[in-house]
C-alpha positions in Angstrom: -10.8 8.4 14.9 -10.2 5.4 13.1 -7.4 5.4 10.7 -9.3 4.6 7.5 -11.2 7.7 8.2 -8.0 9.9 8.3 -6.9 8.8 4.7 -7.3 10.8 1.6 -8.5 7.6 -0.1 -6.2 7.9 -3.2 -3.8 5.0 -2.2 -6.1 2.7 -0.4 -7.4 1.0 -3.6 -3.9 0.5 -5.4 -2.4 -1.0 -2.2 -5.4 -3.2 -1.9 -5.2 -4.3 -5.6 -1.3 -4.9 -5.2 -1.9 -7.3 -2.1 -4.7 -9.2 -3.6 -3.1 -9.8 -6.9 0.4 -10.6 -5.7 -0.4 -12.2 -2.3 -3.8 -13.6 -2.7 -3.5 -14.4 -6.4 -6.7 -12.2 -7.2 -8.9 -14.0 -4.7 -9.8 -11.2 -1.9 -12.3 -13.4 -0.2 -13.3 -12.1 3.4 -10.0 -10.0 3.5 -10.7 -6.5 5.0 -8.4 -3.4 4.7 -7.7 -3.4 8.6 -6.7 -7.1 8.5 -3.2 -7.8 9.8 -1.4 -9.2 6.9 1.1 -11.1 8.9 -1.5 -12.7 11.6 -3.7 -13.7 8.6 -0.8 -15.5 6.9 -1.4 -13.1 3.8 2.4 -11.9 3.8 5.8 -13.2 5.2 9.1 -11.5 5.6 10.0 -11.9 1.9 6.8 -10.5 1.0 7.4 -7.4 3.2 10.5 -6.9 1.1 8.4 -7.2 -2.1 6.0 -4.9 -0.7 8.7 -2.4 0.1 10.0 -2.7 -3.4 6.8 -2.1 -4.8 6.1 1.1 -2.8 9.5 2.5 -3.5 9.1 1.9 -7.3 5.5 3.0 -7.7 5.6 6.0 -5.5 9.3 7.2 -5.8 10.0 7.1 -2.1 12.9 5.2 -0.2 11.8 3.4 2.8 14.5 3.1 5.7 14.9 0.0 7.6 13.9 1.7 10.5 10.6 2.4 8.8 9.7 -1.4 8.4 7.6 -1.7 11.1 4.1 -3.4 11.5 2.8 0.1 12.3 3.3 1.2 8.7 3.1 -2.0 6.8 0.7 -4.7 8.4 -2.4 -3.7 6.9 -3.7 -2.1 3.9 -4.8 0.7 5.7 -1.4 1.2 7.4 0.2 1.0 4.1 -1.9 3.5 2.6 -1.4 6.0 5.5 2.2 5.3 5.4 2.6 6.1 1.7 0.4 9.3 2.0 3.0 10.3 5.1 6.0 9.6 2.9 4.5 11.7 0.1 3.4 14.6 2.4 -0.3 14.2 1.3 -1.5 15.6 4.6 -0.1 19.1 3.5 -1.9 21.1 1.0 1.1 20.7 -1.7 0.8 16.8 -0.8 -3.0 16.7 -1.3 -2.8 18.4 -4.8 0.2 16.3 -5.9 -1.9 13.2 -4.9 -4.8 14.4 -6.9 -2.8 15.2 -9.9 -0.5 12.0 -10.2 -1.6 9.2 -7.9 0.2 6.5 -9.9 -1.6 3.3 -11.0 -0.4 0.1 -9.3 2.1 -2.0 -10.8 2.1 -5.8 -10.7 2.2 -8.6 -13.1 1.3 -7.5 -16.5 -1.2 -9.3 -18.7 -0.1 -9.7 -22.4 -2.9 -10.6 -25.0 -2.3 -11.6 -28.5 
């Protein structure tokens, strides 16, 4: 079964929005959720650190150095699945939490006057 079919779906749009806004400057173009962020040149090692910091701050999780792997962080679908695993979304309690309080993405704020 494809990874995207196994996701609850709550985190995928938020992760995608963060990647598009912070690394593609709002221009998604032909970018797909299963594209390798590294192979496509969308994100580099510094970007991975920014991504990890955002995940930790947005979702209240701690990402260990041993978890900073392409299997977890190299595509939008992989990142969303990783967040779900970190939050225990595949448990009954985790799914309920996901539905109740899936946080909005954080990123550059826009101030209007």
